[in-house]
Structure formats: C-alpha cells, structure tokens
N, C-alpha and C positions, 0 to 999 in steps of 0.2 A: 330564509332565502336559500340556505344551503340544502335544507330538507326537500326543496321543490326541484332540485336539479340533480341530474345523474352524471357524475364525473367518471372518467376512465383513468384509473391510476395504476401504473405498473409497480408491483410490489416486489422488491428484492428483500429477502428475509431479514437481513441485518441492517437495512438502511431506512425502512419506512415504517412508521407506526400511524394508525389512524383509528378514529372512533366514530361510530354512528354516522356512516357515510353511505349513500347510494353509490354502488361501485361495481366496476369491472376490474378484476385483479388477475395477475399472472404470477404464479409461484414457481421458481426454479429450484429443483432439488435433485441432486445426483444426476445432473445433466438432462433431467426430464422436466418438461414444462406442464403445469396444471393451470387451467383457466377457470376462474370462479366469478360468477355474476349473480348479484342478488339486489333486492331493494335496499337492504341494510346489512352492513358488515361491521362487527364490533370485536375488538381484541379484548378477550376476557382473561387473559393470563399469558404467561410466557409461552410463545409458540402456539397459542391456542386462539382460534377465531370462531366467532358465531355469525352465521349468515342466515338471514330471515327474510322470507317473502320472495316467491318466484326464483328460487335458487337454481342455478344451472352450474354444474361442475363437469368440466371436460378433462378426462385423464386418459392418455394413450388412445385406445380405440373405443372407450366407453364414455357414455354421457349419463350423468345422474341428475335428476330433477326432483325437488322436494320443497316443502314449506319451510323446513328448518334443517340446517346442516351445521354440525360442530366439526372443525377441522384442526388437526395438529400438524403444523408445518414441518416439525422436526421428524415425526414418525410417519407422516403422510397417512394417518388414520382418519377416517371419516365416519361420522354417525349421522344418519339421515332419518328424519321422521316426517310424517304428514304427507300423504299422497305421493309416495316415493315411486319413481319410475327409473328403470335402468334400460338403456338401449345400446346395442352394438350391432355389427353386421350379422351376428349369429343369434341375437336374442332381443326380445322386447318384452320386459317383465314389469309387473307392479308388485309392491310389497308394503306391508304395514310399517316395517322398520328394518334398517340395514346397518351393519358395522362392516367397514371395508378399508383395507390397506391398499392405497393406490400403488405403492411401489412393489409390494409383494404380490399384488393381485389376488388376495385372499380375503375372506370375510364370512359373515353370517347374515341371514335374512329370515324374517318371520312373515307368515301369511302371504306367501308369494304366489303369483299366477301370471300367465302370459304365454308368449309364443317363442319357440325355438326353431331355428332354420331346419328344414325348409318349410314345414307346415305343421309342426307339432305343438299342441297346447299342453301346458304343464301347470299344475297347481300343487302346492306342498305346504304343510304346516311349518316346517323348518328346512332351510337350505344352508349348507356349509360349503363355501367356495374354497377348494383346497389348492388351486393352481390357476394358471392363466385360462385353461379350458376345461378343468375338472371340477365336479361338484359331488356332494353327497346330499341326499334328501331323505326325509322321514315323513310318514303319513302322506304319501303323494299319489298323484294320478296323472297319467300322460295319455294323449290321444291325438290322432290326426284329424279329428272332427272339431268343428267349432260349436259354440253354444254352451250354456250353463249345464245342460244335460246332454253330453255328446252321444251320438248314435252308438259308438263303441269306445271303450277306454281300457287302459291297464292300470289297476290300482296296486299299490305296493306298501308294505310296512316300511321298507327302506330300500334305497337304490343308490347306485353309483353312476354318474353321468359324465361323459366326455363329449362336449358339444362339437368336437371334430371327429367323432366316431360313433360310439354306442352307449346305450344306457343299460346297466345291469340291474335287473329287478329281482329282489329277494322276497319270497312269500307273496307272490303276485296273483291277482285274479283278472281274468278277462271278463269285462262287463258289457252287456248289451243294454244300452241306456243306463239305468242305475242298478240293474239286476246282475249279480254275479253269475257267470256262466261256466267258467273253467278255472280251477286252481292250478298254478304253476309254481313249484318251489323256487326255481331260478329261470330267468328269461333274459335274453339279450335283444334289445330293440334299437334299430338304427336311427340316429338323430342328425346325421350330417348330410348336407346336400352334395358333398363330393363322393366320388367312388371310394369305397373302403373295403378292406379285406374282411371277409366273414362268410358265414353260411348263408346260402340262398334258401328261398322257400322250398321245402321238400314236397315231393309228389308221392302220395301214399294211396294205395287202392288194392283192388283184387281183380284178377282175370282168371276165367275158368281154365285156360290153357297155361298161362304164365304163373298162376298161383298168386300168393300175396306179393304185392309190389311195393317197393320203397326206393325212391330215387333221391339221393342226398348229394349235394354239390357244395364245394367250398370255393369262394371267389377270392383271388389274390390280385391286388392292384398295387404293384410297387411304384408306378409312376402314371402320369396322366395319359401317356401315349402307348402304354402296353399293359396287358393283364393276362391272367391265366384262370382257368377253372378246372378243378379236378373233382371227380365224382365217382360214386359207386351206385350201380343199379342192382338191387337185390330182388331176385325172383325165386320164390320158394320151389317152383317146379322146374326151373331152368338153370339156376346158378347165379354167380356174381359177375357183373359186368363192370370192367374198368373203363373210365371215361376221362378224356383230356381235351382241353380246348385252349388255344393261345391266339392272341391278337396283338399286332404291333403296327402302329401307324407312324412311319417316318416323315411323311409329307402327304399332300393330297394325291400325288401321283405314285407314291411308293408305300405299299402297305402289305401286310402279311396276315394270313389266317390259316389255322390248322385245327381240325377236330378229328379225333380218333376214338374208336370204341372197340372193345374186345371182350368176348365171353367164351368160357369153356362150357358149352351148352349141352348138358347131359340129357335134355329132353328134346333135342333138335329133331325136326321133321325133314331137315335138309340132308345132304349127303356128307356133311362134315360137322364135327362138334366144335372145332376151333373156328369161331365165327367173328367177323370183324367188319368195320366200315371206316374209311378214311376220306376226309374232305379237305381239299387244299385250294385256297384262292390267294394267289400271290402276284403282285405287280411291282416291278422295280424299274426306276428310271435313273440309270447311272449318269447320263448326260442328256441334254435337250434333244427331243425328237427320237430318242432311242428307248424302247420299252422291252422289258423281259417279263414273260408271264410263265408261271408254273401253277397250273390248275388241275384239279382232278376230283373225282367222286367215284370211289370203287368199293366193292363189297366182296365178301368171301363166297357167297352162294346166292342162288336165285330167289330164296325165300327171306332173305335178311330184312328187306324193306317192309315186307308184310308183318314180320314179327316185332321189329324194334323201332319203326319210324315214330310211333307214338311216344317213345321215351328217349328219343335221340338228344344228345347234348348239342349237336351242331345247329347253328343259327340258319343254315342253308338247307338242311335235310328235311324239307317238308315231305309229305307223303308222295312217294314216287310211283304213281299209278302206271307209268310207262315201263318201269323196271329197266331203265336205260342208264348207263354209266359211261364215264369217259376219263381220260387222262391226257394231258398235253403239256409240252414244253415249247414255248414260242418266243422268237426274237423278232421284233418289229421296228422298222425305221420309217419315219414319216417326214415329208417336207411338202412344198407347194406342188411338186410335179410327180411325186412317186410315193406310194405306200408299198413297202416291201416287207415280206415276212417269210420266215422259214420256221417250220415247226414239225415236231413229232407228235402224233396224236393216235390214240386208240379209243374207238367206240365199242361199247359192248351192250347187247340187248338180250334179256332173258324173256322167254315166252313159255306159257303152259301149253301142253298138248294133252290129248286124251289118255295117253299112256306114258307120260314123262314130261320132259321139257327140252327146249332148244336154247342154244347159246350162239348168237350171231356176233361176230367181231369184224371190224374194219380198221386196219392198221395203216397209217400213212407214215412212211419212214424213208425219207422225209416228205414234206409238202413245201414247195417253194412257190410263192406268189408275188407278182409285181402288178399293181393295179392303181388306178387313180381316175378321178373325174377332174380334169385340168380346166380351171376357169380363168387362168391368167393370160391365155392367148386372146388377143383382141378379136371381138366379134364371133369367136368360135369356141365351142365347148367340145372337148375331146375326152372320151371315156375309153380306157383300155384295160385289159386283164390278160396277163401271161402267167402260166402255171405249169408246174411239173409235180407229179405225184408218183411215188413208189407205193403201190397199193397191194395189200395182202388181205383178202377176204376169207374169213374162217367160219365155217358152219359146223356145229357139233350138235348131235341129237342124243339125248340121254333117255334110257328106258328104265322105269322103276323096277321092272321085273329082274334086272341084274344089279340092283342096288345102285342105280344111277351111274354105272360105268358107261363111257361113251361107246355107242354101237354103230354110229354113222358119222363119219368125219369127211368134210370136203374143204380143200384149201385152194384158193385161186389167187395167183400173184401176177402182176403186170406193171409196166411203166405207162404213165399217161402224160401226154403233153397237150396243153390247151392254149388257145389264143383267141381273143375277142377284142373287137374295136368298134367304136361308135362315134360318129361325128355329127353334131347338130349345130345349126346356126339360127338363133332367134332373130327375127326381123320385125321391128316394131313399126306398125302403121298407125294411122290416126285412130281407127276404131277397133283394130284387132292386132294380134301378134301371130305371125306366121313362122312356124318352126319346122323346116325340112331336116330330115336326118337319114343317115344310111349306116348300116352295120354289117359286119362280117365275122364269122367264127370258124375255128378249125380245131379238131381234136384228133389225136393219134394215140391208139393203144398198141403197144408192142411188147414183145417178150412175154406173151401170155403163156402161163403154164397149162391152161386148158385150151383146146383148139376152138377157133372160130369156125362155124359151119353154116352161116346164114348166107342167103343170096344177096348179091349187090343190088342196091337201089339207087337210081339216078333220077333226080327231078328233071322234068322237061325244061325247066327254066334255069334254076341255079341251085346247086346243092346236091349232096349225095352221101350214101353210106356204102362203104366198100370193105370187103374182107380181102386184103391183099394176099394173105397166106394164112396158114393155121394159127400163127402166133401174132399177126399184125392186122390191124383194121384202122380205118380212118373215116372221118365225117367232116364235111364242111357245109356251111349254110350262110345265108345272108338275106338282106332285105332292106326296105326303105319305108319311111312313113312321113306323113305331112300333117301337122297339127295346126288348126286355126282356132285361136282363142279370142273370142269376141270380148272386148273390154266391158267392164261393168257399166250397166245403164241403170240409173237410179233417179228417183224423185222423192223429195222431202215434203211430207204432208204435215209437218209440224209435230204432231203427236207421235209419228213414226216415219221411218224411211223404208221405201220399197226398192229393192235392187234385183236385177236380172242379169245372168251371165249365160252365154252359149259357147260351147266348145265342140269342134269337129275334128276327127282324126281319120285320116286315110292311111292304111298300112298295106304293104305288099311284101310277102316273103313266101318262098316255096314251102309247101307242107310235106315234111319227110315222113313216110310211113315206116316207122321203126319196126324191126322184127319183134314179135311178141313171144311170150313164154310157150305159146301153144305150138309154134312151128320151128323152134330152134332149140339147141342145147345150151349155148352160151352166147350172151350178148351183154356187154358192159352196161350196168345201170346202177352205179354206185355213188357218183357225185353229181352235183348240179350241172345241168347242160349235157349230161350223158344222153338223156332223152329230151328232145325239144319238140314242141308243137307250135307251129306257126300258121298264119292265115293271111288272106288278103281280104280286107274288110273296110267298111265305113262305119264309124260309130259316132253317136251324137250324145252330148251331155248338156242337160239343162239344169240351171241352178237359180232358184228364186228365194229371196229372204225378206222378212219383215223385221225391222229392228226398231224397237221402242225404248223408252227410258226404263231400264230395269228388266226388259224382256226381249226375247228374240225367237224367231221361228225360221228355220232354214230347211228347204226341201231340194233334194237332188234326184235326178233320174238319168240313167244312161242305157242306151240300147244300140246294138250293132248288128251288121249283116255281113256274113262271110260269102264273098262272091265265088270262091273256088271250092267250097265244100260241096260234096256230091249229095249230101242230105243234111238236114238240121242246120240250114244256113243261118237261121236267126240266133244271134248270140244271147247269152244270159241277160235278162233284164235286171238292172241293179237300181234299187230305190233306197233312199236314206232320208230320214226325217229327224231333225234335232230341234229341241225346244228348251227354253229356260225362262221361267216366269218368276221374277223376283227372288230367285234362289230357292223357292219353295218347291217348285216342280221342275224336274229336269227329265228329258226323254231322249233316248238315242235308239232309233229303230232302223234296222237294215234288212233288206230282202234282196238276195241274189237268186233269181229263178232261172234254172236251165230247163227248158221245156222238154228236152228229150229225156228218156229214162235210162240212157246209157251212162255207165260210169267208167271214166277213163282213169286207169290206175295211177298213171304218172302225171296227171294234170296238176297244175299248181294249186295250192290250198285255196279253197273258196268257202265262203260262209253263206249258207243258204238263207238262214233267217236268225236274227237275234233281236231281242227287244228288251231294253232295260229302262225301267221307269222308277224314279225316286221322287216321292212326294213328301216334302218336309213340313208342310203346313200342319199344324196341330200335332206334329211329331208322328204322323202316319207315314208309312212307306211300304212299297211292295216291289217285287222283282219277278218278271214273268218271261217265259218263252225264250230259252237259250237253245238254239238248234244249230250245230256247227259240223262242218266236215273237216276232218283232220287226217286225211289219208296220207299226206305228205310228211307226217311228223317223223317218220323213220326213213326219210329219203336217203340218208347216208348209209343205211343198213339194207333193209328190204322193205317191201310194201307192208303196211299194217293190215292185219286181218279185218279190223273194224274201221269203217270210214266215217261213222256218224256217232255223235254223242248228243243226247238231249238232256237238259237239266231245267227243271222248273223250280224256282225258289220264291217264297213269299214270306212276308213278315209284317208285323204291326207293333207299334210302340205307343202305348197309351199311358200317360202319366209316367210312372217309374217302371212299368212292366213291359218287357219286350218278349214277343212270341215269334218264333221263326220256324220254317220247315222247308224241306227240299226233297226232290225225287229225281233220280238220274237213271237214264237208259243208255245202252250202247248196242251197236250191231252193224251189220253190213246193209247199207241202204243204197238202192239204185233208182228209186222212183219217187223220192221225197215222201215215202210212206213210213208209218211207224210200225208196220206189221212185223218186221224182222228185228225189231229192237227188243233187247232183253233188260229187265230191271237189274241194275248193278248196285245201287245204294240209295238209301233214303234215311231221313232222320228229322229231328226237330229239337228245339230248345225253348226253355222259358227262363227268363232272367229278371230279377228285381234289382234295380239300380238305385241305391240311396246316395246321399251326398258324398260319403267317403267309404262306402263299402257296397258290395254286390254279392248276391247269392242266387244260384240257379241250377238247373239240371239239363243235361244234354243227352240225347239218345241217338245212336247211329246203328244202322243195319247195313252190312256190306256182304254182297254175294260174290263168290269166287270159285274157281276150279283149282284144286290143290293136288299136286302130284308129289308124293313123298316116297321114301324107301319102302313104305308099307302098302303103297298103291295109290290110286287116284280117287278123288271124291269131290262132290260139291259141298261147299261150306258156307254157312251163314254165320257171320260174326255179329252178335248183338251186344253193344257196349253202352253202359250208362256212366256218365261223368258228372261229378259235382263241381260246379263252377263257383269259385269263392275268391273274393278280392277284398283286401283291407288296405286303404291308402296308408302308405308308410311301410307296410310289410310286404306288399307285392301280390301277385296273382297265383292262383293254384288251380290246376285242372286235374282233379283227382278221379281216376277210374275206380268207381266204387263197386262195380259188378259187371260181369260179362257172361253171355251164354253162347256156346259154340254148337251149332247144329250141323251134323255131318251126314251125308248120304252117299254111299259108294256109286261110282259111275257105272 
C-alpha cells in the first residue's frame, strides 16, 4: 500500500531517516534549501541517499533531472546518470553523466550538449564547471545555429566559458556545415544576452583612394544605462583616425549621446589635414515641463562627409548628401498655454562650385520663441507664435586656385521680430462640421547691416511690405478661411463597408508680391514666413474607402481654384491611393500635379509623384517611382540649386536569395520633365539569407563634382562591399574594392 502512494516528507538532516519511499524531500544545508523529488529514495549510508526514477533536484537557480541520483547531504555532492538534463536561466543542457557540488556550484559532465543563452548551441566531450558561471570544455563545438549539422560552427580543442560573458576558444576552426573553413589559434566568442565589454566586429577592406582599411572598435559597458565605444580607423593612404562614442540614459526624458572622430589626414583633398567630426544629441529634464537641449553635428571641412561617412562611428552620421551641419543650445518650457524656448543655433551648408566651394552659415544668437495651439478655451482654438531672432548670415566663397583661401565674403546681420495669430471655432452640425478661422501676421526687420533698397508693396485689401529706411523693413498680412467637413457617410454590405467623405475649404488672403532676386539687392529670406504666398480660393476634397475583413482601399482627391490669380488659377491636383490586402500587398501612391511649368523658388515643399508598392505574397516585393521636389530643404540658408530628385528602386526575394537595385537622378526641374536630370548614383546587391548567417555583395556608383586644392574634377566612385552576417557574432559590411574615375572639369 505504501509503494502505491506518494508522500511528501520534509527531511531535516539529523531528524528523519527513511527507506524505499516515494518522496518529495527538502534538505537544509548551510542556510540553503535543496528540493529532491523522485519515485523512490533510499538511504544507503551515512549522509548518502539514492533517488531513482523521475528524479528532480532543485538547487539555487539550477534544476537537474535524471533517472538516478546519488546525493551526499553533508558535502552536497550529486552524481546523476541516465537521461540527465540541467536547466537554468542561462542554459538548457543534456549529459550522459554529471558530478556536481550544489554548495560550491562546481562539477564535471560527460557527453554534454544543449543551448546557452541567448541562442548558442554547445556540445562537448567533457565539461568542467569551475564556478557559478564559468566552465572549461574539451573537444567541443559551439554555434548559433540549430540542427545536428549546423550551418556554421566553431570547433575547439579546448575552451573557457563564462555564461555571463565570453567563451575563449583555443585551437579553433570555423566550420561551414561539417567542413573546416578557417583555423584560428585563439578566438573570443560572446555567449551572454546582456551587453558586455569587448571587441566589436571589425570592418576590413580596400579603397583605391583610402588604401587598405581597418576599423577596430572596443565596446565598454560599465552599467545598463551607459556605455562607451573607442576605436581606431586605419587607412594606409590617409593615416590613423581616432574614434570615440558615449551614451548615457538617465531616464526616458534625460539622455546623452556624443560621437567624435579625428584624423591627421596626410592624403587629404580638403584644405586642412587636421580633420574631424563631432555629433552631440543631449536632452535633460531637471524639473517637469522644462527641457534643456544640446545638439550638434559639425565637421572640419566640406569634404569630410564624402571621405569618412562610410566608416563613421556615430549612430546618427548616415551619408549626408546635403552637406549641411548645425549646432544648438536650447532651453524649452512647456505647459497647457505656452511653449517657450530660447536657443543659440548655427546652421552651416557646404556646396561645390565649378572652381571651388561655398560655405553658407546662418547664426541665431539668440532666437526666442513663444507659441502654442491652445485647446483649453471653451469652443475656441487659439494658435499664436511670437519670436525674436538676432540673425547673422555669412556667405564665403573659396577658390581652389588660391588653395581654398576665402576670396569672397559677405556678412549680413539684423534683428527680426515676428508675431502670428490664428483663431478658429469648430461648429458641429448634424451632417457636417463648419470651422471658420482668421489669422494675422507681422514681421519687422531692423538694424540691418546691409541696406534695404526695394520698393514698397501694399495689397489693395490687407497686407503690405515696406522698406521704412535703409536698415528697417516690415511686413504684415492676414486672411480668413472657412472649412466645411461633411461627416462620413457609409453603408455596410456585410463583406465590406463603403464610406464617403466630402470636405470644402474657402480661403481668402491678399497675395503679396515679394521682391525677387532679379530686381533688388537685399530682401530678407532666411526664416520661415520671411516669404509668404497666399491666395483666395475654393478647394474640394473627396475621400472614398472600401473596408473589408483584412483588406482596405482608400482614395483621396483634392482640387482647388484661385479666384485672385491673374493666371494659372487652377491649383495643383492632389491624388492619393492607399491599399492593404491581407498584409501581403500594400500600396501608397501620391500625385501632386501643378499644371503650370513655372517653378516658384520659395513655395512650400510639394511632392509631385511618389509610388511605393510592397508585395509580400510569396516573398516578392518591388518599389517603383519616387519623384520628389525638395527645393525648400535649405530654407533656413539659401535656395537649393537642384529642386528635384528621382529614384527608382526594385527588388525581388525568392526563397533565400534577395536581389535589389536602384537608380537616382537629380537636377533643376520646371516642367515635370526628366530632361534636365543628371544621374547621381546607382547600384545593386545580391544577398543569400540562411537561418543564422547571410552572405552577399553590394556595388555602388556615385557621381560627384569635387573641388580640391589641386583643382576641380568630375568623379565616379565605384565601390564593392562584402555583406556578411553570423548570428551571435554580428554584421560586417566590408569594402573589398573601389575604383575612382576622375575627369578634369
């Protein structure tokens, strides 16, 4: 009868003896409890117990299961045989036999295999546990891939393992499947899921201009909320680059980031050999609603991004095609009624010219703004913006014929005051919402160091631009609009729902004919609202949508008519189509068509045409037709030379093979024609993605105009990259070869 029942007996070492009992037992030794459960437990000697059948032993953070366990309650030594399994938060292993000391957390194991956190598979002939988290192994193999024959693995004669850090492999080989590929006398492999101090994956390659390249970085993680990275970039034709990166997160609203690079570049094409870049992103919140920002991205010279963006240590320094940089210190306070900020900011933009380069700078010292959209007033919404800016605009032109010494410099300083207010009142009716609004704005420029010499302009209705004297000018404007939003009308057909919305907007404001660069010497055009274009128009928006289970299609169309325009009264036609079918096909197509061929330099950013389609079904996808206008991108500096960029990208993913390609043009476009666009870059890649590794090749061609101390020339950079990734070791983008084609201007 006793043999058919399972009793739970609490064992205290000196008080209880038992023989041949199905049991659950707890042993207390040195203030530590061990729990043993088995079909049968027998005391076979002084302090010695034998547990047989479905044995489970729980000790500290480890659980051992086996068919048979011998346990010494005095020494806490355990011998387990028969289908042995060891589990802990960091490991899940199987072994033929283990000897283990529960108190010292040391022991040995034979024929062991299983998983180590976070995703490492380990097998070894022998394992010796030397401490709570440390092991030594012989005749072992480790991999981040699963399966009896992993896609890649590291084999070693012997190794040292710390499950909270790294594994040191001695006399190791890198295997592709079961075939040895590379022999490594000593190798360190990360096995912890936590951030750990150590070397990152190096980047090694060759560039025709830079020479042999090697980027080596060491990651330092003292604590969970801050870390550092130090590195060296080695370029055989340029020199040694020092790299540093630091991150600190005090809270969600207070964080710090700094990245810096420096090189004594003895092969520099720029006007300096001491070259550097610094990036800072810092936000600090000392008290609620108060924010302090210190941000910046600055370089030593106008060619730095071109030369070193591919090897930058900074997580924010992606390729800077605009060649634009900034630095700012800002203090901001926010509550329900006011957003106030005061800051110092410097913007800097480099541009190539046919015989040198230019540097444009805009310095705000300081800029003070008070603005808010107040929603707490009953029935009324109030938007206001008050600002003061002390502006200094600096323009410098460098000629390579004099080794990039400045030959033309212009500086323009002034004080700028701005005020803007808008009041709108949404009125809900049964079928529609009526929103009347009115707005007014005022700007005053004074203490100008360059004279204003444009003619006054006064609108016949409301608004005007006036040069009060050589150093003072002002502008005021205003208007009103009325929006009628028809509430959604829909009908449910069971399988899908069809909805329709209609919106009407009537707006009125005087159109101010601002002076242009053709007929004046100086007119302020540095900040937003310095130049404003307004109209009196009626516009109509139509939205219809079909919404089904797992799919939806939405179409929008908007068209307007400007009553006051002397010509080109019809406003741009805006069309948008969005679709999503079961998550496999997604489409977002936009068309903003302006029928006139005129290009207004200061008009807001508009996007003529873009179409993005992603088809996930059977893992096929493609991307086509990106056609954008970005003339306002340098609004805070000067107008951009090119207003249009076109990029067509396409790709396909079949099984594990991904093939992609792209082509990009840029140029000045005034009639939605591609005739004036110049090819800027193109490239393609092919990538094989396995379960836990990938291998591929990427090729890029970039066309540019370069002006160095030796003269100006057209340059084609042709670069080839090896794309390589091993789960557990990281990713590597190795530039294996480059060709630089140069042609004098």
